[in-house]
Structures are given as C-alpha cells and as structure tokens.
N, CA, C and O atoms as a Tinker XYZ file with bonds, in Angstrom:
   180  protein
     1  N     21.393000  -12.000000  -15.540000    73     2
     2  CA    20.959000  -11.009000  -16.115000    64     1     3
     3  C     19.234000  -11.036000  -15.855000    63     2     4     5
     4  O     18.593000  -10.094000  -15.390000    81     3
     5  N     18.753000  -12.177000  -16.220000    73     3     6
     6  CA    17.109000  -12.248000  -16.024000    64     5     7
     7  C     16.843000  -12.062000  -14.600000    63     6     8     9
     8  O     15.840000  -11.396000  -14.343000    81     7
     9  N     17.648000  -12.588000  -13.445000    73     7    10
    10  CA    17.274000  -12.561000  -12.220000    64     9    11
    11  C     17.220000  -10.830000  -12.000000    63    10    12    13
    12  O     16.257000  -10.373000  -11.383000    81    11
    13  N     18.184000   -9.986000  -12.475000    73    11    14
    14  CA    17.934000   -8.573000  -11.965000    64    13    15
    15  C     16.738000   -8.055000  -12.541000    63    14    16    17
    16  O     15.971000   -7.358000  -11.877000    81    15
    17  N     16.492000   -8.398000  -13.934000    73    15    18
    18  CA    15.434000   -7.834000  -14.438000    64    17    19
    19  C     14.057000   -8.446000  -13.630000    63    18    20    21
    20  O     13.106000   -7.677000  -13.488000    81    19
    21  N     13.994000   -9.375000  -13.280000    73    19    22
    22  CA    12.793000   -9.977000  -12.460000    64    21    23
    23  C     12.751000   -9.192000  -11.086000    63    22    24    25
    24  O     11.725000   -8.643000  -10.686000    81    23
    25  N     13.883000   -9.186000  -10.437000    73    23    26
    26  CA    13.596000   -8.413000   -9.214000    64    25    27
    27  C     13.308000   -6.859000   -9.331000    63    26    28    29
    28  O     12.714000   -6.159000   -8.511000    81    27
    29  N     13.813000   -6.521000  -10.424000    73    27    30
    30  CA    13.529000   -4.735000  -10.443000    64    29    31
    31  C     11.989000   -4.792000  -10.861000    63    30    32    33
    32  O     11.292000   -3.859000  -10.461000    81    31
    33  N     11.390000   -5.791000  -11.622000    73    31    34
    34  CA    10.184000   -5.704000  -12.018000    64    33    35
    35  C      9.220000   -6.056000  -10.854000    63    34    36    37
    36  O      8.195000   -5.434000  -10.573000    81    35
    37  N      9.670000   -7.065000  -10.270000    73    35    38
    38  CA     8.935000   -7.295000   -8.828000    64    37    39
    39  C      8.893000   -6.169000   -7.641000    63    38    40    41
    40  O      7.930000   -6.055000   -6.883000    81    39
    41  N     10.112000   -5.322000   -7.581000    73    39    42
    42  CA    10.120000   -4.376000   -6.851000    64    41    43
    43  C      9.342000   -3.160000   -7.110000    63    42    44    45
    44  O      8.834000   -2.464000   -6.230000    81    43
    45  N      9.268000   -2.899000   -8.664000    73    43    46
    46  CA     8.474000   -1.954000   -9.026000    64    45    47
    47  C      6.780000   -2.297000   -8.712000    63    46    48    49
    48  O      6.084000   -1.346000   -8.357000    81    47
    49  N      6.316000   -3.303000   -8.814000    73    47    50
    50  CA     5.096000   -3.795000   -8.544000    64    49    51
    51  C      4.806000   -3.600000   -7.070000    63    50    52    53
    52  O      3.804000   -3.024000   -6.645000    81    51
    53  N      5.912000   -4.208000   -6.216000    73    51    54
    54  CA     5.540000   -3.980000   -4.954000    64    53    55
    55  C      5.395000   -2.561000   -4.277000    63    54    56    57
    56  O      4.646000   -2.264000   -3.346000    81    55
    57  N      6.170000   -1.853000   -4.872000    73    55    58
    58  CA     6.072000   -0.440000   -4.652000    64    57    59
    59  C      4.826000    0.093000   -4.885000    63    58    60    61
    60  O      4.230000    0.681000   -3.982000    81    59
    61  N      4.356000   -0.041000   -5.993000    73    59    62
    62  CA     3.088000    0.235000   -6.656000    64    61    63
    63  C      1.837000   -0.243000   -5.660000    63    62    64    65
    64  O      0.979000    0.535000   -5.244000    81    63
    65  N      1.890000   -1.643000   -5.361000    73    63    66
    66  CA     0.737000   -2.358000   -4.615000    64    65    67
    67  C      0.583000   -1.213000   -3.206000    63    66    68    69
    68  O     -0.458000   -0.695000   -2.801000    81    67
    69  N      2.057000   -1.037000   -2.628000    73    67    70
    70  CA     2.021000   -0.393000   -1.361000    64    69    71
    71  C      1.429000    1.040000   -1.462000    63    70    72    73
    72  O      0.800000    1.531000   -0.525000    81    71
    73  N      1.647000    1.685000   -2.616000    73    71    74
    74  CA     1.031000    3.129000   -3.121000    64    73    75
    75  C     -0.389000    2.813000   -3.064000    63    74    76    77
    76  O     -1.090000    3.606000   -2.434000    81    75
    77  N     -0.854000    1.969000   -3.515000    73    75    78
    78  CA    -2.113000    1.777000   -3.777000    64    77    79
    79  C     -2.999000    1.614000   -2.599000    63    78    80    81
    80  O     -4.102000    2.133000   -2.430000    81    79
    81  N     -2.238000    0.672000   -1.670000    73    79    82
    82  CA    -2.764000    0.250000   -0.442000    64    81    83
    83  C     -3.174000    1.405000    0.384000    63    82    84    85
    84  O     -4.286000    1.631000    0.861000    81    83
    85  N     -2.033000    2.131000    0.474000    73    83    86
    86  CA    -2.056000    3.498000    1.322000    64    85    87
    87  C     -3.121000    4.504000    0.931000    63    86    88    89
    88  O     -3.862000    5.049000    1.748000    81    87
    89  N     -3.144000    4.698000   -0.301000    73    87    90
    90  CA    -4.265000    5.642000   -1.023000    64    89    91
    91  C     -5.427000    4.944000   -0.743000    63    90    92    93
    92  O     -6.265000    5.665000   -0.200000    81    91
    93  N     -5.868000    3.509000   -0.963000    73    91    94
    94  CA    -7.121000    3.058000   -0.488000    64    93    95
    95  C     -7.572000    3.260000    0.969000    63    94    96    97
    96  O     -8.686000    3.586000    1.378000    81    95
    97  N     -6.505000    3.003000    1.622000    73    95    98
    98  CA    -6.855000    3.081000    3.184000    64    97    99
    99  C     -7.093000    4.606000    3.549000    63    98   100   101
   100  O     -8.062000    4.961000    4.220000    81    99
   101  N     -6.219000    5.404000    3.101000    73    99   102
   102  CA    -6.628000    6.910000    3.289000    64   101   103
   103  C     -8.077000    7.149000    3.096000    63   102   104   105
   104  O     -8.873000    7.511000    3.962000    81   103
   105  N     -8.354000    6.863000    1.661000    73   103   106
   106  CA    -9.898000    7.201000    1.146000    64   105   107
   107  C    -10.815000    6.520000    2.039000    63   106   108   109
   108  O    -11.831000    7.083000    2.445000    81   107
   109  N    -10.464000    5.179000    2.406000    73   107   110
   110  CA   -11.515000    4.477000    3.065000    64   109   111
   111  C    -11.774000    5.038000    4.447000    63   110   112   113
   112  O    -12.866000    4.859000    4.987000    81   111
   113  N    -10.672000    5.799000    5.106000    73   111   114
   114  CA   -10.671000    6.355000    6.445000    64   113   115
   115  C    -11.584000    7.698000    6.221000    63   114   116   117
   116  O    -12.506000    7.981000    6.986000    81   115
   117  N    -11.293000    8.337000    5.308000    73   115   118
   118  CA   -12.050000    9.369000    5.079000    64   117   119
   119  C    -13.533000    9.198000    4.955000    63   118   120   121
   120  O    -14.351000    9.893000    5.558000    81   119
   121  N    -13.810000    8.257000    4.159000    73   119   122
   122  CA   -15.404000    7.840000    3.655000    64   121   123
   123  C    -15.953000    7.304000    5.153000    63   122   124   125
   124  O    -17.050000    7.638000    5.599000    81   123
   125  N    -15.276000    6.668000    5.660000    73   123   126
   126  CA   -16.019000    6.120000    7.065000    64   125   127
   127  C    -16.049000    7.119000    8.068000    63   126   128   129
   128  O    -16.950000    7.137000    8.907000    81   127
   129  N    -15.095000    7.986000    8.046000    73   127   130
   130  CA   -14.980000    9.103000    8.852000    64   129   131
   131  C    -14.402000    8.687000   10.430000    63   130   132   133
   132  O    -14.523000    9.398000   11.427000    81   131
   133  N    -13.829000    7.512000   10.375000    73   131   134
   134  CA   -13.415000    6.881000   11.541000    64   133   135
   135  C    -11.883000    6.870000   11.657000    63   134   136   137
   136  O    -11.187000    6.256000   10.849000    81   135
   137  N    -11.351000    7.614000   12.752000    73   135   138
   138  CA    -9.915000    7.605000   13.032000    64   137   139
   139  C     -9.551000    6.293000   13.363000    63   138   140   141
   140  O     -8.497000    5.904000   12.860000    81   139
   141  N    -10.298000    5.339000   14.247000    73   139   142
   142  CA    -9.911000    4.122000   14.727000    64   141   143
   143  C     -9.587000    3.517000   13.312000    63   142   144   145
   144  O     -8.440000    3.095000   13.162000    81   143
   145  N    -10.424000    3.430000   12.306000    73   143   146
   146  CA    -9.776000    2.721000   10.986000    64   145   147
   147  C     -8.588000    2.963000   10.467000    63   146   148   149
   148  O     -7.862000    2.120000    9.941000    81   147
   149  N     -8.328000    4.275000   10.618000    73   147   150
   150  CA    -6.986000    4.840000   10.153000    64   149   151
   151  C     -5.943000    4.316000   10.822000    63   150   152   153
   152  O     -4.910000    3.937000   10.270000    81   151
   153  N     -6.190000    4.265000   12.190000    73   151   154
   154  CA    -5.218000    3.866000   13.169000    64   153   155
   155  C     -5.025000    2.304000   13.003000    63   154   156   157
   156  O     -3.883000    1.846000   13.032000    81   155
   157  N     -5.909000    1.638000   12.864000    73   155   158
   158  CA    -5.904000    0.045000   12.699000    64   157   159
   159  C     -5.067000   -0.086000   11.295000    63   158   160   161
   160  O     -4.088000   -0.833000   11.295000    81   159
   161  N     -5.345000    0.464000   10.359000    73   159   162
   162  CA    -4.553000    0.432000    9.005000    64   161   163
   163  C     -3.072000    0.762000    9.063000    63   162   164   165
   164  O     -2.183000    0.118000    8.505000    81   163
   165  N     -2.904000    1.990000    9.906000    73   163   166
   166  CA    -1.527000    2.080000   10.121000    64   165   167
   167  C     -0.852000    1.131000   11.029000    63   166   168   169
   168  O      0.311000    0.820000   10.770000    81   167
   169  N     -1.364000    0.702000   11.923000    73   167   170
   170  CA    -0.837000   -0.580000   12.731000    64   169   171
   171  C     -0.466000   -1.876000   11.640000    63   170   172   173
   172  O      0.566000   -2.539000   11.746000    81   171
   173  N     -1.380000   -2.073000   10.707000    73   171   174
   174  CA    -0.998000   -3.069000   10.136000    64   173   175
   175  C      0.049000   -2.981000    9.052000    63   174   176   177
   176  O      0.641000   -3.961000    8.601000    81   175
   177  N      0.232000   -1.730000    8.667000    73   175   178
   178  CA     1.454000   -1.344000    7.833000    64   177   179
   179  C      2.599000   -1.197000    8.683000    63   178   180
   180  O      3.689000   -0.887000    8.203000    81   179
C-alpha cells in the first residue's frame, strides 16, 4: 500500500515539475525573443 502511495506522489510531483519547466521555457523564450532558444528547449524535452 505504501509503495502505491509513494508512486502516486512521485508521479504527481513529476507532472508538476514538467509543467513548471514548460512554462518557464515558454516565458524564457518570449523574454529572450529568440526562436532558437525555444527550439533548443523543445529538443531537450
């Protein structure tokens, strides 16, 4: 039972971190005004 709870929690945080990364990457791309930065970020994902 504990393993399932831990896995669920880990998955939730992983999803949250990915969401934050995407938002930061998008905002960073807009701020720099560089399409290349956005392309590089997309390639990393």
